[in-house]
VEXDREN-2710 file (C-alpha; in Angstrom, 1 decimal):
% VEXDREN-2710
k/r/px/py/pz
1/UNK/0.0/0.0/0.0
2/UNK/1.2/3.5/-0.9
3/UNK/0.7/5.9/1.9
4/UNK/-0.4/9.5/1.5
5/UNK/1.4/12.1/3.7
6/UNK/-1.4/14.5/3.2
7/UNK/-4.1/12.1/4.2
8/UNK/-2.2/10.7/7.1
9/UNK/-1.3/14.1/8.5
10/UNK/-5.0/15.2/8.2
11/UNK/-6.1/12.1/10.1
12/UNK/-3.5/12.5/12.8
13/UNK/-4.3/16.2/13.3
14/UNK/-8.0/15.3/13.6
15/UNK/-7.1/12.7/16.2
16/UNK/-5.2/15.2/18.2
17/UNK/-8.1/17.7/18.1
18/UNK/-10.6/15.0/19.1
19/UNK/-8.3/14.0/22.0
20/UNK/-8.3/17.6/23.2
21/UNK/-12.1/17.4/23.5
22/UNK/-11.4/15.6/26.8
23/UNK/-10.1/19.0/28.1
24/UNK/-13.3/20.6/26.9
25/UNK/-15.5/18.0/28.5
26/UNK/-13.5/18.3/31.8
27/UNK/-13.9/22.1/31.9
28/UNK/-17.6/22.1/30.9
29/UNK/-18.6/19.4/33.4
30/UNK/-16.5/20.9/36.3
31/UNK/-18.0/24.3/35.7
32/UNK/-21.6/23.1/35.7
33/UNK/-21.2/21.2/39.0
34/UNK/-20.2/22.2/42.5
35/UNK/-16.7/23.0/43.7
36/UNK/-16.6/20.1/46.1
37/UNK/-16.7/17.6/43.2
38/UNK/-14.2/19.3/40.8
39/UNK/-11.3/16.9/41.4
40/UNK/-13.6/13.9/40.9
41/UNK/-14.9/15.3/37.6
42/UNK/-11.4/16.0/36.3
43/UNK/-10.2/12.5/37.4
44/UNK/-13.1/10.8/35.6
45/UNK/-12.5/12.7/32.3
46/UNK/-8.8/11.7/32.5
47/UNK/-9.5/8.0/33.3
48/UNK/-12.3/7.3/30.8
49/UNK/-9.7/8.2/28.1
50/UNK/-6.9/6.2/29.9
51/UNK/-9.1/3.2/30.5
52/UNK/-10.8/3.4/27.1
53/UNK/-7.5/3.5/25.1
54/UNK/-6.2/0.0/26.2
55/UNK/-9.8/-1.4/26.2
56/UNK/-10.3/-0.3/22.6
57/UNK/-6.9/-1.6/21.6
58/UNK/-7.4/-5.0/23.2
59/UNK/-10.8/-5.8/21.9
60/UNK/-12.9/-2.8/20.8
61/UNK/-11.2/-2.0/17.5
62/UNK/-11.4/-5.6/16.3
63/UNK/-15.1/-5.9/17.3
64/UNK/-15.8/-2.7/15.4
65/UNK/-13.8/-3.1/12.2
66/UNK/-12.8/-6.8/12.0
67/UNK/-14.6/-9.4/10.0
68/UNK/-17.5/-9.2/7.6
69/UNK/-20.4/-10.1/9.8
70/UNK/-23.5/-7.9/9.8
71/UNK/-23.8/-7.9/13.6
72/UNK/-20.4/-8.4/15.1
73/UNK/-16.8/-7.8/14.1
74/UNK/-13.9/-10.0/15.2
75/UNK/-12.1/-10.8/18.5
76/UNK/-8.7/-9.5/17.6
77/UNK/-6.6/-8.7/20.7
78/UNK/-4.1/-5.9/20.3
79/UNK/-5.1/-5.2/16.6
80/UNK/-3.0/-8.0/15.0
81/UNK/-5.2/-8.7/12.0
82/UNK/-5.4/-7.4/8.5
83/UNK/-7.6/-4.3/8.1
84/UNK/-6.4/-3.2/4.7
85/UNK/-10.0/-3.5/3.3
86/UNK/-11.4/-0.9/5.6
87/UNK/-8.5/1.5/5.8
88/UNK/-8.9/5.0/4.2
89/UNK/-6.9/5.6/1.1
90/UNK/-3.2/6.2/1.9
91/UNK/-3.7/6.0/5.7
92/UNK/-1.7/3.5/7.7
93/UNK/-3.4/1.2/10.3
94/UNK/-2.1/2.9/13.4
95/UNK/-3.0/6.3/12.3
96/UNK/-6.6/5.1/11.7
97/UNK/-6.5/3.2/15.0
98/UNK/-5.7/6.3/17.1
99/UNK/-8.3/8.3/15.2
100/UNK/-11.0/5.7/16.1
101/UNK/-9.7/5.4/19.7
102/UNK/-10.3/9.1/20.5
103/UNK/-13.8/8.8/19.1
104/UNK/-14.5/5.9/21.4
105/UNK/-13.2/7.9/24.4
106/UNK/-15.5/10.7/23.5
107/UNK/-18.5/8.5/23.7
108/UNK/-17.5/7.2/27.1
109/UNK/-16.8/10.6/28.6
110/UNK/-20.3/11.9/27.8
111/UNK/-21.7/9.7/30.6
112/UNK/-19.7/11.3/33.4
113/UNK/-21.5/14.7/33.3
114/UNK/-25.0/13.4/33.6
115/UNK/-24.1/11.1/36.5
116/UNK/-21.8/13.6/38.2
117/UNK/-21.7/14.4/42.0
118/UNK/-23.1/11.1/43.2
119/UNK/-21.4/8.2/41.4
120/UNK/-18.7/6.0/43.0
121/UNK/-15.4/6.4/41.2
122/UNK/-14.8/2.6/41.1
123/UNK/-18.2/2.1/39.5
124/UNK/-17.4/4.8/36.9
125/UNK/-14.2/3.0/36.0
126/UNK/-16.0/-0.3/35.4
127/UNK/-18.8/1.0/33.2
128/UNK/-16.4/3.3/31.3
129/UNK/-14.4/0.2/30.4
130/UNK/-17.6/-1.7/29.4
131/UNK/-18.6/1.1/27.0
132/UNK/-15.2/1.0/25.3
133/UNK/-14.9/-2.7/25.3
134/UNK/-18.2/-3.9/23.9
135/UNK/-21.1/-1.4/23.8
136/UNK/-19.6/1.3/21.6
137/UNK/-17.7/-1.1/19.3
138/UNK/-20.8/-3.3/18.4
139/UNK/-23.1/-0.4/17.4
140/UNK/-20.0/1.2/15.7
141/UNK/-19.6/-2.0/13.7
142/UNK/-23.2/-1.7/12.5
143/UNK/-22.6/1.9/11.3
144/UNK/-19.0/2.2/10.3
145/UNK/-17.5/-1.3/10.3
146/UNK/-19.5/-2.7/7.4
147/UNK/-22.4/-4.0/9.5
148/UNK/-26.1/-4.3/8.6
149/UNK/-26.9/-0.6/9.0
150/UNK/-24.0/0.4/6.7
151/UNK/-25.3/-2.1/4.1
152/UNK/-28.8/-0.5/4.3
153/UNK/-27.3/2.9/3.5
154/UNK/-27.6/4.4/7.0
155/UNK/-25.6/7.7/7.1
156/UNK/-23.9/9.0/10.2
157/UNK/-20.9/10.8/8.9
158/UNK/-19.0/11.6/12.1
159/UNK/-21.1/10.1/14.9
160/UNK/-24.3/11.9/15.9
161/UNK/-25.6/8.4/16.6
162/UNK/-22.5/6.2/16.8
163/UNK/-20.7/8.4/19.3
164/UNK/-23.1/11.0/20.8
165/UNK/-26.4/9.2/21.0
166/UNK/-24.7/6.1/22.3
167/UNK/-23.0/8.1/25.1
168/UNK/-26.1/10.2/25.8
169/UNK/-28.4/7.1/26.1
170/UNK/-25.9/5.5/28.5
171/UNK/-26.0/8.7/30.5
172/UNK/-29.8/8.8/30.5
173/UNK/-30.2/5.2/31.8
174/UNK/-27.3/5.7/34.3
175/UNK/-28.8/8.9/35.7
176/UNK/-32.3/7.2/35.9
177/UNK/-30.9/4.2/37.8
178/UNK/-28.7/6.3/40.0
179/UNK/-31.3/8.8/41.1
180/UNK/-31.1/12.6/41.6
181/UNK/-28.6/14.3/43.8
182/UNK/-29.5/14.9/47.4
183/UNK/-31.6/18.1/47.7
184/UNK/-32.3/18.3/43.9
185/UNK/-36.1/17.8/44.5
186/UNK/-38.2/18.9/47.4
187/UNK/-40.8/16.6/49.1
188/UNK/-43.4/17.6/46.4
189/UNK/-41.0/16.7/43.6
190/UNK/-40.3/20.3/42.6
191/UNK/-36.8/20.7/41.2
192/UNK/-34.4/22.9/43.0
193/UNK/-31.6/24.8/41.2
194/UNK/-28.2/23.5/42.2
195/UNK/-25.9/26.1/40.7
196/UNK/-22.7/25.2/38.9
197/UNK/-19.7/26.8/40.7
198/UNK/-17.7/28.2/37.8
199/UNK/-19.4/29.4/34.6
200/UNK/-16.1/30.5/33.2
201/UNK/-14.9/26.9/33.2
202/UNK/-18.0/25.8/31.5
203/UNK/-17.7/28.5/28.8
204/UNK/-14.0/27.6/28.2
205/UNK/-15.0/24.0/27.9
206/UNK/-17.6/24.8/25.3
207/UNK/-15.2/26.9/23.2
208/UNK/-12.6/24.1/23.4
209/UNK/-15.2/21.6/22.2
210/UNK/-16.4/23.9/19.4
211/UNK/-12.8/24.4/18.2
212/UNK/-12.1/20.6/18.4
213/UNK/-15.3/19.8/16.5
214/UNK/-13.7/21.0/13.3
215/UNK/-11.4/18.1/13.7
216/UNK/-14.2/15.7/14.9
217/UNK/-16.3/16.4/11.8
218/UNK/-13.8/17.8/9.3
219/UNK/-11.1/15.1/9.7
220/UNK/-13.8/12.4/9.3
221/UNK/-13.2/12.8/5.5
222/UNK/-10.0/10.8/6.4
223/UNK/-8.3/12.4/3.4
224/UNK/-7.4/15.6/1.7
225/UNK/-5.7/14.5/-1.5
226/UNK/-8.5/15.1/-4.0
227/UNK/-10.6/18.1/-5.0
228/UNK/-13.7/16.2/-3.9
229/UNK/-12.4/15.7/-0.4
230/UNK/-11.1/19.3/-0.2
231/UNK/-14.5/20.7/-1.2
232/UNK/-16.3/18.4/1.2
233/UNK/-14.1/19.4/4.1
234/UNK/-14.8/23.1/3.5
235/UNK/-18.6/22.4/3.4
236/UNK/-18.3/20.3/6.6
237/UNK/-16.5/23.1/8.4
238/UNK/-19.0/25.7/7.3
239/UNK/-22.1/23.5/8.2
240/UNK/-20.6/22.6/11.6
241/UNK/-20.0/26.2/12.6
242/UNK/-23.3/27.4/11.2
243/UNK/-25.5/24.9/13.0
244/UNK/-23.9/25.7/16.3
245/UNK/-24.2/29.4/15.9
246/UNK/-27.8/29.3/14.8
247/UNK/-28.7/27.0/17.7
248/UNK/-27.1/29.5/20.1
249/UNK/-29.1/32.4/18.7
250/UNK/-32.3/30.4/18.8
251/UNK/-31.8/29.3/22.4
252/UNK/-31.0/32.9/23.4
253/UNK/-34.3/34.1/22.0
254/UNK/-36.3/31.1/23.5
255/UNK/-34.9/31.5/27.0
256/UNK/-35.3/35.3/26.8
257/UNK/-39.0/34.8/26.2
258/UNK/-39.5/32.0/28.7
259/UNK/-37.4/33.3/31.6
260/UNK/-37.4/37.1/30.8
261/UNK/-33.6/37.0/30.5
262/UNK/-31.3/35.0/28.2
263/UNK/-30.1/31.9/30.0
264/UNK/-26.3/31.7/29.9
265/UNK/-25.8/28.0/30.6
266/UNK/-28.5/26.9/28.3
267/UNK/-27.2/29.0/25.5
268/UNK/-23.8/27.3/25.9
269/UNK/-25.6/24.0/25.9
270/UNK/-27.2/25.0/22.6
271/UNK/-23.8/25.4/21.0
272/UNK/-23.1/21.7/21.8
273/UNK/-26.5/20.7/20.7
274/UNK/-26.0/22.3/17.3
275/UNK/-22.6/20.6/17.0
276/UNK/-23.9/17.2/18.0
277/UNK/-26.9/17.4/15.8
278/UNK/-25.1/18.4/12.6
279/UNK/-22.4/15.8/13.0
280/UNK/-24.4/13.0/11.2
281/UNK/-25.2/15.0/8.1
282/UNK/-22.6/17.8/8.0
283/UNK/-21.3/16.4/4.6
284/UNK/-24.8/15.7/3.2
285/UNK/-26.8/18.9/3.7
286/UNK/-26.3/22.4/2.4
287/UNK/-25.8/25.5/4.5
288/UNK/-29.6/26.2/4.4
289/UNK/-30.3/22.8/5.8
290/UNK/-27.6/23.2/8.4
291/UNK/-29.2/26.5/9.5
292/UNK/-32.7/25.0/9.8
293/UNK/-31.4/22.1/11.7
294/UNK/-29.5/24.4/14.1
295/UNK/-32.7/26.4/14.6
296/UNK/-34.6/23.2/15.6
297/UNK/-31.8/22.1/17.9
298/UNK/-31.9/25.5/19.6
299/UNK/-35.5/25.1/20.4
300/UNK/-35.4/21.4/21.3
301/UNK/-32.5/21.7/23.8
302/UNK/-34.5/24.1/26.1
303/UNK/-37.5/21.9/26.3
304/UNK/-35.6/18.7/26.5
305/UNK/-33.6/20.0/29.5
306/UNK/-36.9/21.1/31.2
307/UNK/-38.6/17.8/30.3
308/UNK/-35.9/15.6/31.9
309/UNK/-35.5/17.9/34.9
310/UNK/-39.1/18.7/35.7
311/UNK/-41.2/15.8/34.2
312/UNK/-39.1/12.7/34.3
313/UNK/-37.2/13.9/37.4
314/UNK/-33.9/12.7/35.9
315/UNK/-31.1/14.8/37.4
316/UNK/-28.5/15.8/34.7
317/UNK/-26.3/18.5/36.1
318/UNK/-24.7/19.4/32.7
319/UNK/-27.5/18.7/30.2
320/UNK/-25.6/15.8/28.6
321/UNK/-28.7/13.8/28.0
322/UNK/-30.5/16.5/26.1
323/UNK/-27.4/17.6/24.2
324/UNK/-26.0/14.2/23.1
325/UNK/-28.9/11.7/23.2
326/UNK/-31.8/13.9/22.1
327/UNK/-30.0/16.1/19.6
328/UNK/-27.8/13.2/18.4
329/UNK/-30.8/11.2/17.5
330/UNK/-32.7/14.1/16.1
331/UNK/-29.8/15.2/13.9
332/UNK/-29.4/11.7/12.5
333/UNK/-33.1/11.6/11.6
334/UNK/-33.1/15.1/10.1
335/UNK/-30.3/14.1/7.8
336/UNK/-32.9/11.9/6.1
337/UNK/-35.0/15.0/5.5
338/UNK/-32.4/17.6/4.4
339/UNK/-29.7/15.5/2.6
340/UNK/-29.2/17.0/-0.9
341/UNK/-27.9/13.8/-2.5
342/UNK/-24.3/14.9/-2.8
343/UNK/-22.9/12.1/-0.7
344/UNK/-26.0/10.0/0.3
345/UNK/-29.5/9.3/-1.0
346/UNK/-31.6/12.4/-1.4
347/UNK/-33.6/13.4/1.7
348/UNK/-37.3/13.8/1.9
349/UNK/-37.3/17.5/1.0
350/UNK/-35.1/16.9/-2.1
351/UNK/-37.3/14.3/-3.7
352/UNK/-35.8/11.2/-2.2
353/UNK/-39.0/9.9/-0.7
354/UNK/-39.3/8.1/2.6
355/UNK/-36.7/5.3/2.0
356/UNK/-33.6/7.1/3.2
357/UNK/-35.6/8.8/6.1
358/UNK/-36.9/5.4/7.1
359/UNK/-33.4/3.9/7.1
360/UNK/-32.2/6.8/9.4
361/UNK/-35.1/6.2/11.8
362/UNK/-34.5/2.5/11.8
363/UNK/-30.8/3.0/12.6
364/UNK/-31.6/5.3/15.5
365/UNK/-34.2/3.0/17.0
366/UNK/-32.1/-0.2/16.6
367/UNK/-29.0/1.4/18.2
368/UNK/-31.1/2.7/21.0
369/UNK/-32.6/-0.7/21.7
370/UNK/-29.2/-2.4/21.7
371/UNK/-27.5/0.2/23.9
372/UNK/-30.4/0.4/26.3
373/UNK/-30.4/-3.3/27.0
374/UNK/-26.6/-3.7/27.3
375/UNK/-25.9/-0.6/29.5
376/UNK/-28.9/-1.4/31.8
377/UNK/-27.4/-4.8/32.4
378/UNK/-24.0/-3.2/33.1
379/UNK/-25.4/-0.7/35.5
380/UNK/-27.5/-3.2/37.4
381/UNK/-24.6/-5.6/37.8
382/UNK/-22.5/-2.7/39.2
383/UNK/-25.3/-1.6/41.5
384/UNK/-25.7/-5.1/43.0
385/UNK/-22.0/-5.8/43.3
386/UNK/-19.6/-3.0/44.1
387/UNK/-22.4/-0.4/44.3
388/UNK/-23.1/2.4/41.8
389/UNK/-23.9/5.4/44.1
390/UNK/-21.8/7.0/46.7
391/UNK/-23.2/7.2/50.3
392/UNK/-25.2/10.1/51.4
393/UNK/-22.5/11.3/53.7
394/UNK/-19.9/11.1/51.0
395/UNK/-22.1/13.0/48.6
396/UNK/-22.8/15.8/51.1
397/UNK/-19.1/16.1/51.9
398/UNK/-18.2/16.1/48.2
399/UNK/-16.6/13.3/46.2
400/UNK/-13.2/15.1/46.1
401/UNK/-12.6/14.3/49.8
402/UNK/-14.5/11.0/50.0
403/UNK/-13.2/9.4/46.8
404/UNK/-9.8/11.0/46.4
405/UNK/-8.8/12.4/49.7
406/UNK/-8.6/15.9/48.1
407/UNK/-9.6/18.6/50.5
408/UNK/-10.3/21.0/47.7
409/UNK/-9.5/21.6/44.1
410/UNK/-9.1/25.3/44.8
411/UNK/-6.6/25.6/47.6
412/UNK/-5.9/29.3/48.2
413/UNK/-9.2/30.5/46.6
414/UNK/-12.5/31.3/48.3
415/UNK/-15.5/29.3/47.0
416/UNK/-19.1/29.9/47.8
417/UNK/-20.2/27.2/50.2
418/UNK/-22.7/24.5/49.2
419/UNK/-25.9/24.8/51.1
420/UNK/-27.7/21.7/49.8
421/UNK/-28.3/19.1/52.6
422/UNK/-30.7/16.3/53.2
423/UNK/-34.1/17.6/54.1
424/UNK/-34.1/15.8/57.4
425/UNK/-30.5/16.3/58.2
426/UNK/-28.3/19.2/59.4
427/UNK/-24.9/20.1/58.0
428/UNK/-22.1/18.8/60.1
429/UNK/-20.1/21.4/62.1
430/UNK/-16.6/22.3/60.9
431/UNK/-13.9/21.2/63.2
432/UNK/-11.1/23.7/63.9
433/UNK/-7.8/22.5/65.2
434/UNK/-4.3/23.8/65.8
435/UNK/-2.7/26.5/67.9
436/UNK/0.6/28.3/68.6
437/UNK/2.0/28.3/72.1
438/UNK/2.4/31.7/73.7
439/UNK/6.1/31.0/74.3
440/UNK/6.6/30.7/70.5
441/UNK/4.8/34.0/69.7
442/UNK/6.6/37.3/69.0
443/UNK/7.2/39.1/72.2
444/UNK/5.0/42.2/72.6
445/UNK/4.0/44.6/75.3
446/UNK/0.8/43.3/77.0
447/UNK/-2.0/45.7/77.6
448/UNK/-5.0/43.8/79.0
449/UNK/-6.6/46.7/80.8
450/UNK/-9.6/48.5/79.3
451/UNK/-9.5/52.3/79.7
452/UNK/-13.0/53.5/80.6
453/UNK/-12.4/56.8/78.9
454/UNK/-11.7/55.4/75.4
455/UNK/-14.3/55.9/72.7
456/UNK/-17.3/53.6/72.4
457/UNK/-16.9/50.5/70.2
458/UNK/-19.6/49.8/67.6
459/UNK/-19.9/47.1/65.0
460/UNK/-21.4/47.9/61.6
461/UNK/-22.5/44.9/59.6
462/UNK/-23.2/45.6/55.9
463/UNK/-24.9/43.1/53.6
464/UNK/-24.6/44.2/50.0
465/UNK/-24.5/43.1/46.3
466/UNK/-21.2/41.6/45.2
467/UNK/-20.8/44.1/42.4
468/UNK/-21.0/47.1/44.9
469/UNK/-18.3/45.9/47.2
470/UNK/-15.4/47.6/45.6
471/UNK/-17.2/51.0/45.7
472/UNK/-18.1/50.4/49.4
473/UNK/-14.5/49.5/50.3
474/UNK/-13.1/52.6/48.6
475/UNK/-15.7/54.8/50.3
476/UNK/-14.8/53.3/53.7
477/UNK/-11.1/54.0/53.0
478/UNK/-11.9/57.7/52.4
479/UNK/-13.6/57.8/55.8
480/UNK/-10.4/56.4/57.3
481/UNK/-11.6/52.9/57.9
482/UNK/-8.9/50.4/56.9
483/UNK/-9.9/47.4/58.9
484/UNK/-12.8/45.2/57.8
485/UNK/-13.8/41.5/57.5
486/UNK/-15.4/40.5/54.2
487/UNK/-17.3/37.3/53.7
488/UNK/-19.2/35.8/50.8
489/UNK/-22.6/34.7/52.0
490/UNK/-25.9/33.3/50.8
491/UNK/-29.3/34.5/51.9
492/UNK/-32.3/36.7/51.4
493/UNK/-34.4/39.2/53.2
494/UNK/-38.2/39.1/53.8
495/UNK/-38.9/40.3/50.3
496/UNK/-37.2/37.1/49.0
497/UNK/-35.5/38.9/46.2
498/UNK/-36.4/39.0/42.6
499/UNK/-37.0/35.5/41.0
500/UNK/-34.0/34.3/39.1
501/UNK/-33.6/31.2/36.9
502/UNK/-30.8/28.7/36.4
503/UNK/-31.3/26.2/33.5
504/UNK/-35.1/26.8/33.6
505/UNK/-35.4/26.2/37.4
506/UNK/-36.2/29.1/39.8
507/UNK/-33.3/29.7/42.1
508/UNK/-34.4/29.6/45.8
509/UNK/-34.2/33.0/47.5
510/UNK/-32.0/31.5/50.2
511/UNK/-29.3/31.0/47.7
512/UNK/-28.8/34.6/46.6
513/UNK/-25.1/35.4/46.8
514/UNK/-24.2/38.5/48.8
515/UNK/-21.1/40.1/50.4
516/UNK/-21.0/40.7/54.2
517/UNK/-18.7/43.4/55.4
518/UNK/-18.1/43.7/59.1
519/UNK/-16.5/46.9/60.5
520/UNK/-15.8/47.9/64.1
521/UNK/-15.5/51.6/64.6
522/UNK/-14.5/53.9/67.5
523/UNK/-13.2/57.3/66.4
524/UNK/-15.1/57.4/63.1
525/UNK/-18.7/58.4/63.7
526/UNK/-21.1/55.5/63.2
527/UNK/-23.6/57.7/61.4
528/UNK/-21.0/58.7/58.9
529/UNK/-20.4/55.0/58.1
530/UNK/-24.1/54.4/57.7
531/UNK/-24.8/57.3/55.5
532/UNK/-21.8/56.6/53.3
533/UNK/-22.8/53.0/52.8
534/UNK/-26.4/54.0/52.0
535/UNK/-25.2/56.4/49.3
536/UNK/-22.8/53.9/47.7
537/UNK/-25.0/50.8/47.8
538/UNK/-28.3/52.4/46.7
539/UNK/-29.8/51.4/43.4
540/UNK/-33.5/51.6/44.1
541/UNK/-34.1/47.9/43.5
542/UNK/-34.9/45.0/45.8
543/UNK/-31.7/43.5/47.0
544/UNK/-29.6/46.6/47.8
545/UNK/-28.8/45.1/51.1
546/UNK/-29.1/45.9/54.8
547/UNK/-27.0/47.6/57.5
548/UNK/-27.0/46.3/61.1
549/UNK/-25.5/48.2/64.0
550/UNK/-24.3/46.5/67.3
551/UNK/-22.7/47.6/70.5
552/UNK/-19.4/45.9/71.1
553/UNK/-18.5/45.2/74.7
554/UNK/-14.9/44.5/74.1
555/UNK/-12.2/43.8/71.4
556/UNK/-9.2/41.7/72.1
557/UNK/-6.1/41.5/69.9
558/UNK/-5.1/37.8/70.3
559/UNK/-1.4/38.1/69.6
560/UNK/-0.7/41.1/71.9
561/UNK/-3.4/40.8/74.5
562/UNK/-4.5/44.4/73.9
563/UNK/-8.1/45.1/74.6
564/UNK/-10.7/47.7/73.8
565/UNK/-9.8/50.8/71.8
566/UNK/-6.1/49.8/71.8
567/UNK/-6.8/46.5/70.1
568/UNK/-8.1/48.4/67.0
569/UNK/-5.0/50.6/66.5
570/UNK/-1.9/50.0/64.5
571/UNK/1.2/49.2/66.6
END
């Protein structure tokens, strides 16, 4: 066989881009979940690739591409057989093998997001291996390995069904068996909003995935040495980008109408929905078809997330089920409608009749049936052996500490505390340990006596919006106040605040983030502090904050022993 440098480089670049999608999934999933589970999320996204790679090498690749059977490939440990009949033109075996390996890992990693924050790490490793060993390769053989669906003319160019729908369906069944996170639903079944801790992470993850999708879809041409392939690659790139962009615009409008404000997290989900949905037919539809499909995905993603969350009570923290399962299946079916006939049969709208559309529907339904049965068996075996779900205590504490012994993934950074607990339970108190003997402290002059003639001590506690803190701090500095204690807090007043929504679910008023500033004053007039704070913090809207004033009996500086007025002064 004569190898093509252009084709091989193209395939290897695509493999590298698809591998980098693991970073995108890691950031996206970590951002949409709570800080106490960040390390666990990152570990899962690393290990599903590291477990999936040898699993696919040992058996998965052979099952997927070996043999000529309509239902099952071949048992070929370590890829020792002859695959010359299925290799792309001019591409060596190991280049094609790594390209397919990263696709397999992508399917496995989809599951982690939907089952995040309550799955045992050992269980995750087991079912991730099962997906890469047998579940993904068998359905992949049907579609890409010369199996019965490929023989019927089923078209899934880069994996809306083969990769994304398979992973999304595994996620759906896993999340259903696992059950929702503690505190996700109240006693009446009403969903509570559990906010992701880092939207910046989530946004970065989505942009990484969008970038890498050009390799996911574009490099699936597995060649660039002909005018036909070059033209097709350009169309694929354009359609991929257009579908994602239109989906985002559509979701922005839909959420703006439904929630009175455009929902950030759902709009980012829409980008992924558009990318997943167009993947099956990115080579077969024209830009108009891609735009219409993107519009449909942008509408569907909003209602799909709400449906699983509110109606089926399936807790999916990142929206993976709606993005990958729903839009993956929908995009595959819609290819049977909008295909122009350039690389497949003509779709329904282009005079192709119902045959091609019927094949697409049959492929989606049959793959769903196979995956549903096999992954259900896997999950139930895990549940009744090593256990699928972490204990309630471990879940409340966070899987970082319980599964990995990691105190926090954000050492040195302040993180808003998680307030979700069991309805019948109480949060455990925080233990504080450690002290420094007086003999080891820096020697200072001790002044324990309170002078009755010193100015009165008063504590001013200010609760304000986070975005007004800097202005407040600067204003206090002008008054001569340099000492203050600042805390990030969660709470609400009697007005309960203005209703806000996160992923279509109303955020409980008790979870409104605020900043608490504690100031103890003596020389500076209390009234001056109050009036200055009122002036700086006032907006005229509910939620401007409150100011509390307390008499302070005494102040003690721990290190020096100074008390009262002296304890507040510089040395």
